[in-house]
C-alpha positions in Angstrom: 0.0 0.0 0.0 2.8 2.4 0.8 4.4 1.9 -2.6 1.0 2.6 -4.3 0.7 5.8 -2.3 4.2 6.9 -3.3 3.4 6.2 -6.9 0.2 8.2 -6.7 2.0 11.1 -4.9 4.6 11.1 -7.7 1.9 11.2 -10.3 0.2 14.1 -8.5 3.5 16.0 -8.2 4.1 15.4 -11.9 0.6 16.6 -12.7 1.2 19.8 -10.6 4.4 20.4 -12.5 2.6 19.9 -15.8 -0.1 22.3 -14.7 2.4 25.0 -13.9 4.2 24.4 -17.2 0.9 24.8 -19.1 0.1 28.0 -17.1 3.5 29.4 -18.2 2.7 28.6 -21.8 -0.5 30.5 -21.5 1.2 33.5 -20.0 3.8 33.4 -22.9 1.0 33.3 -25.4 -0.7 36.3 -23.7 2.6 38.1 -24.0 2.9 37.2 -27.6 -0.6 38.6 -28.2 0.4 41.9 -26.5 3.5 42.1 -28.6 1.4 41.4 -31.8 -1.1 44.1 -30.8 1.7 46.6 -30.2 3.3 45.8 -33.6 -0.1 46.2 -35.3 -0.5 49.6 -33.5 2.9 50.8 -34.6 2.3 49.7 -38.2 -1.2 51.2 -38.3 -0.5 54.5 -36.5 3.2 55.4 -36.3 4.2 54.1 -39.7 1.1 55.7 -41.3 2.2 59.1 -40.0 5.6 58.6 -41.4 4.2 57.5 -44.8 2.0 60.6 -44.9 5.0 62.8 -44.0 7.0 61.1 -46.8 4.2 61.8 -49.3 4.2 65.5 -48.3 7.9 65.8 -48.6 8.0 64.1 -52.0 5.2 66.5 -53.1 7.2 69.5 -51.8 10.4 68.3 -53.4 8.7 67.8 -56.8 7.1 71.3 -56.5 10.4 72.9 -55.7 12.1 71.1 -58.5 9.5 72.4 -60.9 9.7 76.0 -59.6 13.5 76.1 -59.2 14.5 73.7 -61.9 15.2 76.2 -64.6 17.1 79.5 -64.0 14.2 81.8 -65.0 11.8 80.2 -62.4 14.6 80.1 -59.8 15.3 83.8 -60.2 11.7 84.8 -60.2 10.8 82.7 -57.2 13.9 83.2 -55.2 14.3 86.9 -55.8 10.6 87.7 -56.2 11.4 89.3 -59.6 
């Protein structure tokens, strides 16, 4: 009977260890979900702002190239002639 009790106690201890391991896995998955959510937020918000700024800069650069690209336009725009 004592050997059977020891075996059952070992099985219970092993089950407790397995439960704790599974809880750790769940916590790791929750962390991964939080990281994924933050990556999505960065992509949707922060990167979107940068893309918009890039578009504005490209537009301004193209506009300045057109206005200042030839000497007549450059002199007229720069010196307000």
